[in-house]
C-alpha positions in Angstrom: -46.6 10.0 63.2 -44.4 8.5 60.5 -45.1 6.8 57.1 -42.7 4.4 55.4 -43.7 3.3 51.9 -42.6 1.0 49.1 -44.2 0.4 45.7 -43.9 -2.2 43.0 -45.5 -1.9 39.6 -46.2 -5.2 37.7 -48.6 -6.1 35.0 -50.5 -2.8 35.1 -51.0 -2.9 38.9 -49.2 -0.9 41.5 -48.7 -2.7 44.9 -48.3 -0.2 47.8 -46.8 -1.3 51.1 -47.1 1.1 54.0 -45.8 1.2 57.6 -47.6 3.7 59.8 -45.9 4.5 63.2 -47.3 6.5 66.0 -44.2 7.8 67.7 -46.2 9.9 70.1 -47.3 9.2 73.6 -51.1 9.3 72.9 -53.3 7.0 70.8 -54.0 8.7 67.4 -56.9 8.4 65.0 -55.4 8.6 61.5 -56.4 8.7 57.8 -53.8 7.4 55.4 -54.8 8.6 51.9 -53.8 7.2 48.5 -52.1 9.9 46.4 -52.2 8.1 43.0 -54.9 8.9 40.4 -56.5 5.5 40.8 -58.9 3.9 43.2 -57.6 1.8 46.1 -58.1 -1.9 45.9 -58.0 -2.7 49.6 -57.3 -6.1 51.2 -60.4 -8.2 51.5 -61.9 -10.8 53.8 -64.7 -12.9 52.4 -65.1 -10.5 49.5 -65.5 -7.4 51.7 -62.9 -4.7 52.3 -61.1 -5.2 55.6 -62.2 -2.8 58.4 -60.9 0.7 58.0 -60.5 0.6 54.2 -62.4 2.4 51.5 -61.6 3.4 47.9 -59.4 6.3 49.0 -57.3 4.8 51.8 -57.3 3.5 55.4 -58.6 5.0 58.6 -58.0 3.7 62.1 -56.5 4.2 65.6 -52.9 3.5 66.4 -51.9 3.2 70.1 -48.9 5.2 71.3 -45.7 3.6 70.0 -47.6 1.2 67.7 -46.7 0.4 64.1 -49.2 -0.9 61.6 -48.5 -2.5 58.3 -50.9 -1.7 55.5 -51.0 -2.8 51.9 -53.2 -2.2 48.9 -53.2 -2.3 45.1 -54.3 0.2 42.4 -54.3 0.3 38.7 -52.7 3.8 38.6 -49.0 4.4 38.3 -47.3 5.1 41.7 -47.2 8.6 43.0 -44.3 10.0 44.9 -44.9 9.6 47.7 -47.8 7.0 47.2 -49.7 8.0 50.4 -50.0 10.8 52.9 -51.7 11.6 56.1 -55.1 13.2 55.2 -55.4 14.0 58.9 -54.5 12.8 62.4 -56.1 13.5 65.7 -55.9 12.3 69.2 -58.1 9.3 69.7 -60.7 9.6 72.4 -60.2 7.4 75.5 -62.2 4.2 75.3 -63.1 4.8 71.6 -63.9 1.5 69.9 -61.9 0.2 67.0 -63.5 0.0 63.6 -64.1 -3.8 64.1 -65.7 -3.2 67.5 -68.0 -0.5 66.2 -69.0 -2.6 63.2 -69.8 -5.5 65.5 -72.2 -3.3 67.5 -74.5 -3.0 64.4 -75.6 -6.6 65.0 -77.4 -8.8 62.5 -78.4 -6.8 59.4 -81.2 -9.1 58.3 -84.8 -8.0 58.9 -86.7 -9.9 61.5 -88.3 -13.0 60.0 -91.8 -12.1 61.0 -91.7 -8.9 58.8 -90.6 -10.7 55.6 -93.7 -11.7 53.7 -93.8 -15.2 52.4 -93.8 -15.7 48.6 -97.1 -14.9 47.0 -96.8 -17.7 44.4 -98.5 -20.9 45.1 -96.2 -23.7 46.1 -97.2 -27.3 46.7 -97.9 -27.8 50.4 -95.0 -30.2 50.9 -92.5 -27.8 49.3 -93.8 -24.9 51.3 -93.6 -26.8 54.6 -90.1 -28.1 53.7 -88.9 -24.5 52.9 -90.4 -23.2 56.1 -88.6 -25.8 58.1 -85.3 -25.2 56.4 -85.8 -21.4 56.9 -86.4 -21.8 60.6 -83.3 -24.0 61.0 -81.2 -21.6 59.0 -82.4 -18.6 61.0 -81.5 -20.4 64.2 -78.1 -21.3 62.9 -78.9 -25.0 62.8 -79.0 -25.7 59.1 -77.8 -29.2 58.2 -75.7 -30.4 55.3 -78.9 -32.0 54.0 -80.6 -28.6 54.1 -77.7 -27.0 52.2 -77.6 -29.8 49.6 -81.4 -29.7 49.2 -81.5 -25.9 48.8 -78.7 -26.0 46.2 -80.5 -28.8 44.3 -83.7 -26.9 44.4 -82.0 -23.7 43.1 -80.3 -25.6 40.3 -83.6 -27.2 39.2 -85.5 -24.0 39.5 -82.9 -22.3 37.2 -83.3 -25.0 34.6 -87.1 -24.8 34.8 -87.1 -21.0 34.6 -85.0 -21.1 31.4 -87.4 -23.7 29.9 -90.5 -21.6 30.8 -89.0 -18.4 29.4 -88.1 -20.0 26.0 
């Protein structure tokens, strides 16, 4: 296993570029750990850290002969070297990747029938409309009109809540 690194410090932020190479003949599970005194700011997708990242580094599987490019930021000044292998181990045959394992968790939302409806009294028409939108959204069939209506309702409710709390 080999690490190649490069760091750039600009505006109080250190950018760390890493190339991890598995030069062995077996897949390896590896933990690349940040050595600086700061927390890792990992790359993100839709506001969430990319698979394999946490505030201390990256963990994943590299196939035999594979190279993986990694990059992150930190507020800490760069260490020399900026990263190290916390550990490496032979990956089990058929072991799922982080993304595959995460996908096996399925939908994290509770089943709709166990979520209690609001206890506050809503006008019948509003309650029926919300129930219909909820059903379409749960089935993945929400419309643009549903999204616009819910956004308008949320905005109006926020204004009314501010007035009521004055």
